[in-house]
C-alpha positions in Angstrom: -23.0 -13.3 0.9 -20.8 -11.8 3.8 -21.0 -9.0 5.1 -18.4 -6.1 5.2 -18.3 -5.8 9.2 -17.2 -9.7 9.1 -14.1 -9.0 6.6 -11.2 -6.8 8.7 -9.3 -4.7 6.6 -5.6 -3.6 7.7 -3.9 -0.9 5.7 0.0 -0.4 6.8 1.8 3.0 6.0 -2.2 4.4 6.6 -1.3 7.4 8.9 -1.8 9.9 5.7 -1.7 10.3 1.7 -2.7 6.8 -0.1 -3.0 4.7 2.8 -5.3 6.8 4.9 -7.4 7.3 1.8 -7.7 3.6 1.1 -8.8 3.3 5.0 -11.4 5.4 4.6 -12.9 4.5 1.5 -13.0 1.0 2.8 -14.2 1.9 6.1 -17.1 3.7 4.1 -17.6 0.7 2.5 -18.3 -1.2 5.9 -15.0 -2.6 6.6 -13.6 -2.4 10.1 -10.2 -0.6 9.4 -7.0 -0.8 11.3 -4.6 1.4 10.4 -0.8 0.6 10.7 2.0 2.9 11.0 5.2 4.1 12.6 4.2 7.5 12.7 2.1 8.9 15.8 -0.3 10.4 13.3 -1.9 7.4 12.8 -3.7 7.9 15.8 -5.3 10.8 14.9 -6.4 9.6 11.6 -8.4 6.8 12.9 -9.8 9.0 15.6 -11.4 11.4 12.5 -12.9 8.2 11.0 -14.0 7.0 14.6 -15.4 10.8 14.8 -17.8 10.0 11.6 -19.1 6.7 12.9 -17.1 4.4 11.1 -14.6 1.3 12.6 -11.4 2.6 12.8 -8.4 1.7 14.8 -4.4 2.3 15.0 -1.6 0.6 15.7 1.9 1.6 16.0 3.8 -0.8 13.5 7.4 -0.5 12.2 6.8 -3.5 9.1 10.6 -4.3 8.7 10.7 -5.0 12.2 10.3 -9.0 12.2 9.1 -9.1 16.3 6.8 -6.3 15.9 5.1 -7.9 12.6 5.1 -11.3 14.3 3.3 -10.0 17.5 0.4 -8.8 15.0 -2.4 -11.4 16.3 -1.6 -10.6 20.0 -1.9 -6.9 19.1 -4.9 -7.4 17.4 -6.6 -9.7 19.3 -10.2 -11.0 19.1 -10.1 -9.1 15.4 -7.5 -11.0 14.2 -9.8 -13.9 13.0 -11.6 -11.4 11.2 -8.7 -10.1 9.2 -9.6 -10.8 5.4 -8.2 -7.8 3.4 -4.6 -6.6 3.4 -3.2 -3.6 2.0 0.8 -3.5 2.3 0.9 0.3 1.6 4.2 1.3 3.7 6.9 2.7 2.0 9.7 5.4 1.8 11.4 7.4 -0.8 14.3 9.4 0.8 15.6 12.5 -1.3 18.7 14.0 -1.1 19.2 17.7 0.1 18.0 19.1 -3.5 15.0 17.2 -3.1 16.0 15.0 -5.6 17.0 11.0 -4.7 20.0 10.3 -4.9 22.2 8.1 -8.3 23.1 4.8 -7.7 26.8 6.4 -7.8 25.9 8.6 -4.5 23.5 6.1 -2.5 24.8 5.1 1.2 24.6 1.3 1.3 22.6 2.0 4.4 20.0 3.9 2.9 19.5 1.1 0.1 19.2 -1.5 2.7 16.4 0.4 4.7 14.0 1.4 1.4 14.5 -2.5 0.5 13.5 -3.3 4.3 10.5 -0.9 4.2 8.9 -1.4 1.0 9.7 -4.8 0.2 10.8 -7.0 3.0 8.1 -5.1 5.2 5.0 -6.3 2.9 6.9 -9.6 2.8 6.9 -9.8 6.4 3.5 -8.3 6.9 1.7 -10.8 4.0 3.2 -13.9 5.7 1.8 -13.2 9.0 -1.6 -12.4 8.0 -2.1 -15.4 5.7 -3.3 -17.6 8.7 -6.8 -16.0 9.2 -7.2 -15.6 5.6 -6.4 -19.3 4.2 -8.8 -20.8 7.8 -12.0 -18.6 5.8 -10.6 -19.5 2.3 -11.4 -15.9 1.2 -8.8 -13.0 1.3 -7.9 -10.1 -0.6 -4.3 -9.1 -0.8 -3.1 -5.4 -2.4 0.1 -4.5 -3.0 1.2 -0.8 -3.5 3.7 -0.8 -6.0 4.5 2.2 -8.3 4.6 3.5 -11.7 8.6 3.5 -10.9 8.4 0.0 -11.1 6.6 0.0 -14.8 8.8 2.4 -16.6 12.1 4.8 -16.3 11.1 7.7 -13.7 13.2 10.8 -13.4 11.8 11.1 -9.6 12.3 7.7 -7.8 15.4 6.8 -6.7 16.7 3.2 -8.1 16.5 1.7 -4.7 12.4 2.5 -4.3 11.9 1.1 -7.9 13.9 -1.9 -7.4 11.9 -2.6 -4.0 8.5 -1.7 -6.1 9.4 -4.2 -9.1 10.3 -6.5 -6.8 6.6 -6.5 -4.9 5.3 -6.8 -8.3 7.0 -9.8 -8.7 5.6 -10.8 -5.2 2.6 -10.5 -5.9 2.4 -12.4 -8.9 4.1 -15.2 -6.9 1.7 -15.0 -4.1 -1.5 -15.0 -6.6 -0.7 -18.6 -7.6 0.1 -19.8 -4.2 -2.8 -18.3 -2.6 -5.4 -18.8 -5.6 -6.1 -22.5 -4.0 -7.2 -20.7 -1.0 -9.6 -18.0 -2.4 -7.4 -15.3 -1.8 -6.7 -13.1 -4.8 -3.4 -10.8 -4.8 -3.3 -7.9 -7.1 -0.9 -4.7 -7.6 -2.0 -0.7 -7.8 0.7 1.1 -9.7 -0.1 4.9 -8.9 1.4 7.9 -11.1 2.0 11.1 -9.4 -0.7 11.1 -6.4 -0.6 14.5 -4.0 0.6 12.8 -1.2 3.4 14.5 1.5 6.0 12.5 -0.3 4.8 13.5 -3.6 5.4 17.3 -2.1 8.6 16.4 -0.7 9.9 16.4 -4.6 11.0 19.8 -6.8 8.1 21.5 -8.4 10.2 21.6 -11.6 9.8 17.5 -11.3 6.4 17.4 -10.5 5.5 19.7 -13.3 7.5 17.9 -15.9 5.5 14.7 -15.1 2.2 16.4 -15.4 3.2 17.4 -18.9 3.2 13.9 -19.9 -0.3 13.0 -17.8 -3.0 13.0 -20.4 -5.9 14.0 -17.9 -3.5 16.3 -17.3 -3.6 16.4 -13.5 -2.0 15.1 -10.4 -4.1 12.1 -9.0 -5.2 12.0 -5.4 -5.8 9.3 -2.9 -9.1 8.8 -3.4 -8.4 7.7 -7.0 -6.2 5.3 -5.8 -8.8 4.3 -3.0 -11.4 3.6 -5.4 -9.4 0.8 -7.1 -8.3 -0.3 -3.8 -11.9 -0.7 -2.7 -12.7 -2.6 -6.2 -10.0 -5.0 -5.6 -11.0 -5.7 -1.9 -14.2 -6.5 -3.1 -16.4 -9.7 -4.2 -16.8 -8.1 -7.7 -12.8 -8.6 -8.3 -13.0 -12.1 -7.0 -12.0 -13.6 -10.6 -8.6 -11.1 -10.9 -5.6 -11.5 -9.3 -2.0 -11.2 -10.4 -3.0 -8.2 -12.2 -1.3 -4.6 -11.9 -3.5 -1.5 -12.4 -2.0 1.5 -13.2 -3.3 4.6 -11.6 -1.7 7.6 -13.1 -4.1 9.3 -15.3 -2.7 7.9 -18.6 1.2 8.6 -18.2 1.8 5.2 -18.4 -0.2 2.9 -21.3 1.6 -0.8 -21.6 
């Protein structure tokens, strides 16, 4: 069996929150990890993993920048051929001055475009760039971080965020069909309310209203999501593709 050290994992949006949690969990499982993010904090996050004796490096990357994404093979250098796991986690969820998402009637078109560019097109660009080394080894794991907002009505997420995450689910299913013959699985994780900097940007009242409908009675943690991501990245998930796993404490039950 191939060891984790031979399977490099690239996690986008990994400076903090869910992305940082997934990077830590995969590194703990023995994978060398590359944390990609547009913000400077990603350097410190990767450094904290290295301080624990784990294999981690950071790169600055705007997933919506075509040229930057196309440059990934050069940036990763000799590590590129080891790329086997991709976690598309990068995402934004802009809010208005009152801490709530803007209604469609009030939403600037530029805000709409930017959310789709990062949350949906960014995942397309990064996935497209990362497929060659996975196809060459005939093994790969692609994990999309969607959202409960793509699965049910949301009182918190904006229409642009819900639309992008719904599109990400459709992209994952199409990729699962396309990539299956190459030994690559493509699955989605749809978190509910998770304690992250993004979630903390919402009003306390909105978060409390959501929590009232969570059977397990608590907000999730990045570690809750990371545990599922680690499973999807493993050999044990080799016959699971095109699926969406809900990590929301029972707040959504299809």
